N, C-alpha and C positions, 0 to 999 in steps of 0.2 A: 516634334510634335503638331505643327502649324499644318506640315502636309498631311498628317494622318487626318488630322480633323479637316482638311478639305476634301481628302478622300471622304470623309463621312456625308460631309455636306453636301454631294449630287447626291445620297440616298435619304435626303431631310427635306424632300419634295412635297409640296402641299397643294392643296387644291386652291385655285386662286379664288380674292374674294368677289372678282367681276372679271370679265373677257373685254379686252379691249380690242380692237378691230388690229389695231398696229402694235407690234411690242414698244415696250421704250428701253432706252438706253440707258447704260452708267457708261457717260464718258468721261469723268476725271472724278477723281478724292483728293483733296485739300486737307488738310489741319491746321490748325490757330491755338495759338499757348494763352492760355488765360490764367489770372492771377488765382494763389493756391493750388499749383502745381495741376490744374485743371486744361482739359484739352476738347476744342469745339472740332469734329469730324464733320467734313461741310461733303456729299455724294452726289455730284452735278449731273442731272439727267438731260437726255434731251426732249421730255414733257414731264409734266405735275408727277410726280409720283405718288402712288397707291402705298398707302398705312400698311408696312411690311407686318409679319407675321414675325413675333420676336421671342427667341428662347436663350436661356441663361444657363450658364454652368459653372459649378462652383469649385469644383474642383475635377481637372483644371478651371481656371477663371478665364469665361470666356462669356462674349455677347452675338448671336447670331441672328442674323435679319435675312427675312426669304421673302424677295420683291418680283411677284410674278409675272408673267409676259414679258420679263425683261432680259437684254441681253448685256456682254460685258463688251465694252470697247477699249481696253486697256493697253497702255506699253505694258508696264508693269503692275501684274494681279497683285503681289505683294508689297508693301510700304511700312517701311518698318518707323518708329515713330521713336518709343523709349525715353517718356516725358512720362511724371506724376507714377500713374497706374495701367497707362496706357503701352505697350508694348510694340504691336504692329496690328497694321489691318490688312486682311486681304478679300479679294472677291475671284468667284467662281463661277460656271453658268453651265448648267445642264438641263436638257429638254426644256427650254425656253425658260427656266427661273434660274433667277440669281441670287448666291447667299453671299451676305456680305460679314466675316468672322472678325471680333475686336477682340483681339488676345490681350490679356490681362495680369498684370501683376498680382491683385487680389480680387476678390468681388466687391466694388464699390456701387454708389447709385450712379444711376444716367438719369437724362432725358434726350426725349426724340423729337422733332419738330419740322416743319413742312413750311418752306421758303421759295415760294415758287417751283421752278424745276430742282427745287435742290432739297435734299433731306439731311435734316441737322441732327447729330448725335452730341450731346455734350457729357461729357466723363469727367466727373466733380471728384475733388480731392480727399475729402471731410463732407460730413453730417452737413454741416454750417453750410459751405459749397457750394455744396451739390443743391441746397433747397434756395440757394438765391441763381443759380442758374437754371433751376428752373423757372423759379418767377419770371426773369428777363425773355427767359424764352418763350413764357405764355402769354406776353405783353407786347412785346416789339411787332411792328410792322403787322405782319398779313399772316403769321405763322400762328399754327392751330397745335398745341401740345398733346401730345398722350402718352401716360408713366407705364413703363414696362414692368415695373419690379409685380411678385410675383402678389397678389395682393393676400392679407395676414385677417385673421377675426384678430378684430379691437374690442378689446373689455371696455365697459361703462366705468366713465370716472369715478371716485369716490370709496374704492372698495378697497377694503383695512384686512389687515390681521390684527387681531386682538391676544393672539395665545399658544404660544407652544410651549409643549410638555412632552418630558420622556417616560415612556414607562418598559415593564420587562415581562413578556409573557414567561407561561409558565413551560415553554418547552425551551426556553431560554432566545425567544424572538425579542429583538429589539425595534419598538414603536414610537416614533415620534407623532405627535396629537398636535395639530394646528388649528387651533379656531378662528372659522373667517366670518367677516362681518357678514357676507352676504357671501350665501353659496353656489352664486355663479362666477365667479370668482374665475378668469382662464386659469390652467395650469401646467407648466411644460416640465415634464419627470422623463427623466434619462439618466442613463448610468455613462461617468467616462472615469472609464481606469477602474478603480478600487472605490470611485467614490461613486453617491447618489447624488443627483441633483434634481432640484426642484426649481422654476420657476415660475412665481406667483405676478402674474400679467397685469399692469397699470394697476398696483396696490401695494398700498405704502403702509406702515409698519413701525408703531410705537419706539421711539430711541432707546427706552428700558430693555424691547426686547432684540436689539440688534447686540447680538451677544454672540461667545464661544463655547460651548457646553463640554466640560468631560464626561463620557458617560461611560470610561474603562473597565470601571468598579460596576458594573452590573449584569457586568459578563456574558454581551450579550457579541454580535459582530459588529457593531457602530462603538467607534473612539471619539469621534467630537463631533459634535452638532453645532454649526456656523449660521448664522442668519445676518444678512448686510441687506443693503438697501445697492440695487446694478441702476443707474438711473430712476425709468418709472416705475423698476419692477423690482420687487422683493425675491433673493436668491436663498435659498436653503442650501447647506452640504454637508452630505453627511459621510464622515472618513469612517473607514472600515477598515478593520483587523484581519479576517478571517473570510475564510471563502462562504459566500452568501447566495440566496436567491430573494427577490424584495418584489414586492407589490405594493397596490395601493390603492384606498377605497373612500368612500367620501358616505356619512350620514348628518346628511341636511348643512350644519355649520361645519360640521368636524371633518376633518380630510388628517386620514392617516397614512402614514409610509412604513412600512413592516417590514425588517431585515430578520431572515430566517436562517439559522446558522444550517452549512451541509456538512456531513460527515467524510471524511476522506474517501470514505466506500462510495457513498455518492457522486460526491465529484469526478472519482473516476470512471463510473459507469455512465456519467452524462457528458465526459471529454469524447469517451468510446463511441457513445450515438449521436453525437452530434458531428455535423462535416465539419473538417479543417479546412478555414479559406485565407488562405495566404497570395493572393494578386493583391496587386499596390489600389491602394483606397481611391474613389472618386465621389463625385457628389451629380445625382443628377435629375434636372426636375424640368419635367415634359409635359406637357395635357396635349391629349389625344394625338400621340405622335405616332406614325406605324411600327409595328413591329419588327420591319423589316429593318430600317433607318435605323433602331436603337440597339439593335443586334449589331451591326457594322460599324456600331459608333464605341461599342463596348471592346468587337474587334480590333480597332485603331488604337484606341486605349490601352487594350492588353497586349497589339504586337503581337498578334496569335491568327493563325490563319483560319477562316471562318466559312464551311461552306452550306448556306441555307436553303430548302428546300422551297421547290414554286410552289408548295402547300401552305408554304407559312401565311399568312394575311392576319390582317385585324390591326387594331390600334391600341394605346394603353394611355394610360395618364397615371404619372408617378413622379414621387418625390424622394429620393433617397441622397441621405447626408451621411460623408464621410464613411462607405462600404466600401469594399473588396470587390473588383469588379467580378469575382467568381460569384461570391454573395448575389450580388445584383442579379449576374445572367440566371443563378437557378432561381429564383424570385420571379422572375420574368416567365420564364420559361414555367417554370410552375404552374403559376399566374394562368397562362394561355393554352394550360395542356400541352406544351412540346416537351421535347428530351433530347438528351443531346448524349454522341458517342463520337468517342476521341481515337483516331487513328495516326498514331506516331505524333507528327505535331500541326493536326489539323482536326478541326470541330466539327463534327455535322450536328447542324440543328433541323428538326423534324418536328411534326405533331406526333406523340408517344403510340398511339397506334398504328401509325405507318412504321415506325422502326420496331416494334413487335412485331408485326406483320411479315417484314424485309427478313427479320431474325427469324421468325419460325421458317420460312422458306429457305432461305439458307441453311438452316440445319436440315429439312427432309433433304435439300440436295445433298448434304454433306454425307448423310445418314445412305441413298442412293448411292454413289461412289465407292461408300464402303462396302456396300455388298457386290459391287462387283468389282472392286480391289482383287487383284491377283495373291494368293496366298504362298508365304515363305517360312522356311523351317530357320531353326537357329537354337544348339547348343548352347547352356551360359552354364559356367563352372562356378559350383557356389563354394565360396572359401568359408565364412566363419557360422553362418548359419546352418540350419538344416532344411535341404532340401527340399523335404517333405512340407516344416513347414510354412517355408516357401510357396509351396506350389499351392498349400490350402486359402492362402491369402490370394494368390492370383485371380484363383478360380471359386471364390467366396460364393454361399450359396443367393447371400445377399447383393453383396458388393462384389461383380466380376470384372476382374481388367482386360476379361478377355472377348474379343467379337464374340456375335453367333456362329460364327463357322470356326472360333479358336479353338484348339486346345492346348495341353500342357502333359508332360509324361515326368516320371521321377525314374532316376539311376541312385537305387541307396547306396549301389557299390563303390561310386567316383564321386555321389552329390553333385548329380549335374541334374538339371534341367531341359528337356528338351519341349523345345514352342515350336507352336506351327499358328499362324496368324499373318494380317495384314500389315503394312511394315509401319502404319502410323500405329498400331497395337504395339509391335514390337520394341520398338522407340521409349514408347509408356511404361512398357513391361522393365526394361532392361533399366530407364530412369528408379523406376520402382526399387530392384534388386540393389542397385549401386546405394540404395537409400538405407537399405534394411541389411545387407550384409557387409556388416561392419564390425572389428573386435567389440565384444563385452565387455563395458570399463569394469574393474574389476578393484577390490575395498580390502585392505588391510584392517584386520581390529586386533589391538591389543587391552587384554582386558587386563586389570592387577587386582586381588584380595587382601586384602590387609586384614588382620587377626590380633589383637593388641589385648592383653590379659596382663592384670596387676593385683595382688593380692597378698593382704599381710593379715598374720597370726597371732593373735598370746594368749597363754597359758600363766597360771598360777594356782598352786597349790600348797597344802601343808598336811603334816601329820604330827602327832606327839602323845608320849604318854608315860605315866608314872608307875614305877613298881616299889613295891616297900617286901624287902628279903626274908623281914617278919613275920608276914600273915599275908603277902601277897595282896597290898594294898591295891583298889582300884583292878586286881584280877582275879577274879574269884571264877576263876575256870578250874584251875585248883588250889590245893590247901597245902600244896608243897612250896619251900620256899623258894625264890627266881632270882635268878643273872642273866645278863642276855651277854647273848654271843654273836661274833660276826664280824665282818670289818668295816661293817659301820654301826657298832656299839661299843659300848664303855668297857668291857668284859678286860681289857688291858688293866682298868683302874680297881678291879676287884683281884687281884692274885692272891691265888688262897683256896676260892669259894669254887664250890662241888659245880662241879658242870654236866652231873647227870641229870639234873632235872632243870637242864637249859631250854626258857622259853624262845622259840624262834623271833625272828624281830618283826615280823609284819603282825603278831600275835601281841606283842607288847605295848602296839600303838591302840590309844584309847581313842583317837580320833585319826580317820588313814583315810586323807581326801588329796594324795598325790598328785601329778601331772602325770599324764600317761606316760608321756615319752620324753621328759625331762632333759631341757638341753645343761643345764647343772645345777645342786641340789647345795644346800649349805645345810650341817648337823649338827646341832650341840647339844650335850650330855651336862648335866650339873645331878651331882651325888651329894648325900650325907650318910659319910659312912658310919658317922655313931648311930645313926636311927636306919641305917641300910635304907633308904630313900633311896629311888633313883628317876631322873626328869629327863626322855628323847624326847627332843623335836627337830624336823627338817621342814624347808620351805623348800621349793622347786619350782622352777618357771620355764618360759620356752616363750620363745620370742623368734618367728617365723617372717619371711618375704621371697617373692617370687614373681618374678616378671617376664612374659616371653611374648615372641612376634613372631606371627607366621605371615610369610607373603608366599603368593601363588601368581604366578602371571601369565595363563593360556595366553596365546595367541594362533589366529586363523586366517587366509586368505582366503575370497570367495569373489564369485563372478556378481553382477548386478542383479539384483533381488532374484539373487537364489543363496538356499538357507545352505550353513555349514555349522559342524560341529566338534567340539573336539572334547577327549576327556580322560582323567587322568586316576588312578586308585585302586581298590581294589576290592573283591568282592567275598564275602562273608559268608560262610558256612554255616547252615542250622538244621534240625530234625522236623519235618512235617510230616504226619500221617501220609500213609498210604493210601488209605480208605478199606474198606473190607471188614472184616470178621477177624483178620490173624492181627489185627494192634500192628504190623508191620511199621515203620519209617522208612524214609526218603529222606535225601541231601539237598536243598535246596539250598541257593545262592542268592545275597543281597549286594545290591553295588552299595560301595561306599565310597563315591568318586568326586573328583572338584572336574567341572563340566562346563562347558560354554557352548550356547545355539544360538546364533544370528543369521537378521535376512537384512542385508542394505537394501536401501534405493537411494541412489543417486539422484538429486533433483538438477534442473537444469540451470540454477545458479551454482554449481557445486557443491550445494551443502548434503547430508547426509542424512535417510532417516534409516532408523535400529531398531528392529524388533528384535527383542533383546530377552534372553531365560540364562541366568549365571547359579551352576548348585556348586555346592560346598556341603558334602558329606564328611562325618568322620566318626571311627569306632567311638561308640558311647560306653557305659557300664555294663558290665556284664551282671545276669539276671540269669535266671532259672532255664530260661527259655531259650538263651543265648545273648548276646553284645544286643546293644540298643546301639542308634544311630543318632547320630548328633546331625540335624539337618538345619541349612542354611541358604536361600532362595529369593531370588528378585527378578522378575516377568516387568518388562515396561517398554515402553515405544516411545523413543525422545530422538529433536532433531541435532543434530550438529556439525557445525563446519568441518569444512575439512581439516586434520590435526589439530583439532579441540578434546583435552579432554574435559571431563564429565562426570561428576560423582552422580553414580543409579541410585544410591540411599546407603543406607546406616541403620546397624542394630546397636544401642548402649544399653548395656546390664550393670547393675550395680546389687552386690549383695553384702549385707551385714547381718551377722549372727551373734549371739552372746548366750551361753549356756553356765546354768549358776548350778552346783551342788554343792549342798549343807546341810550342817545336822537340824533338825526343826529347834526353832525357838532360839536354840544357840547364836546360831547363824546369821541372824536379825537385830541382833542387839550391837549399836551401833558405837563404832569403834574396836570393839571386841570381837565383835562378829567374824572380823577375817581371818581369825585362828580355829575358827568351823564349816569354811566354806571353800571351795573352789571354781574360779572363774575363766571360761573359756570364752574368747573373742575374736572375733575373723571378719574379713572387709576383704570383698573379690570383685576386681570392674573388669568387663571383658567391652571392647569394641569391635564392630564390623565394619569396613568400609569397600567398595566394590569401584573403583575406575576404570571408564572406558577409553579408549581414544581409536576414531578410526580414521584411516588416512588412503585416499585414493591412489591409487598405483597409477601413474603413466605411461604411457607407452615407452617401451625401451627401457624403463627403469623398474627395478626389483631390489 
């Protein structure tokens, strides 16, 4: 790294503050160890040295001294030190100027002084030691000290923070409001990783405000707000939990730091828009340094090959802390109107206008060469795609892959393309065909349609009648005496009675409300022989239960983005008027089928988008015009993982029926009314479910 830096030192030449008649000469470099791991470096010259220009870098930590009109007369130009924060010291000469580079372990304070023909640099171990060294250097003998630290703005004393508050915005923003005693307090705001840090320069804070606030319950990007005293400054640290962007604004004595949450879409969009910097981090602090010098320094630190155009000139002042070298390079180029191009492992730096003009000239030259290039013919066999389709892509109206002199012809019989163009264009077209002429991926779609039905029914009925053989009690339909005959009557109990005037059984019941198709009956007959009175009663009941399940499983294979369908069922004939005055009819057919129509689309992450239409039609009730058709259909678009089963939809139906037939008034009598009514109850349930499972068919697997 020291060698690289010494290479860069050659380019750090600056205009001398004064010109002397005879060049000075660096004859020796010595160092002494001071208390507190401090080191005093003594540069011995042939004459009194002029005050050099001093540059510092923090990453890597170095101090560079430029002596004008000075040559080097040293046997060893690199001297190891390895004491305290000092690693080594090196000297290099170029074009009458000498640069002395002090390599450090870390950035520390230092002082410089002139003692006769010697220039002394004292490297301090800590702040106090450095301060005492500075005092000694400026009060001993005839030394005149000069500070080489980059000056920072100093805030006036006595400023303070009087209040800290946290608020939540309407859109989930987190706002930290700091109340200042003086609006002119200096503030250093920055982001460190996921934390936002604000240093209030030379501002003290009351002890009751030094605390850690847990603000997670506010549902903002902020999690913790912590304040503490760091030396003479007050540090405010905001720890975050989510992605955010922050801004700060001040109104009089109120300083506000606002953290706005970012959605995942905004984070991804910003990530794609922002350049990604991966270079080694570095720190640069220069004032009025030449562009060519700082570019060479970056090239040495980054270990890259760099070519800089002769037209690159000018100087720049910059201060960059812990910045990737490629980002620092982009900042410098953008500031000075420069641009870069990379060719292999070499970076070319030149003004943006110069690069644009050069590229335009190269493009024009390539076009001229293309116009003069010889034409070649080539036959390309197309395997999976259609040659005609590829031909339309190659010679498209808006984006043609052919040159102005090129042509393409299609042979449909052999599915071959005949190309004629320059060699460069033919290579591009071959690459295009290799990309497009690939087997189309296929998808197998398995569908399962399940129809489940469940029904329960119950009926209960009653009939009874009373017959009087003497005067036909309760049977005024005839004036003759009556007996009952039949298998379900009581005629066997009245043997010897005349059967010539027998009344049919159904006509002998005064209440006749039986079950239509009973599963069983219970009949009772009561007779009083002395009075000739007969009572017949019959109770009938029916309870039914049915369960059914219909499963249909259509399956179809199709290519990616190609519609496929499959159907099975019957065509039901029906009559339709043929038109005209004759009144003739003709037979038409209506489909009652199970069908599946599907168009799959395979996504790059091997998921499947399905456009589906599933239909199940069945023959329904018979009508005068012909049979009705029961239809079940679902159409949808779904996104499914490969091999995943998805339920497209379902229809659940439930029907409850209750029919009551009764004798007016008598059927409404509580308790006794059951003898004068018939009750029919039914409950039916049906459910339709449609399942779909798509599977991508891999090459060689069926």
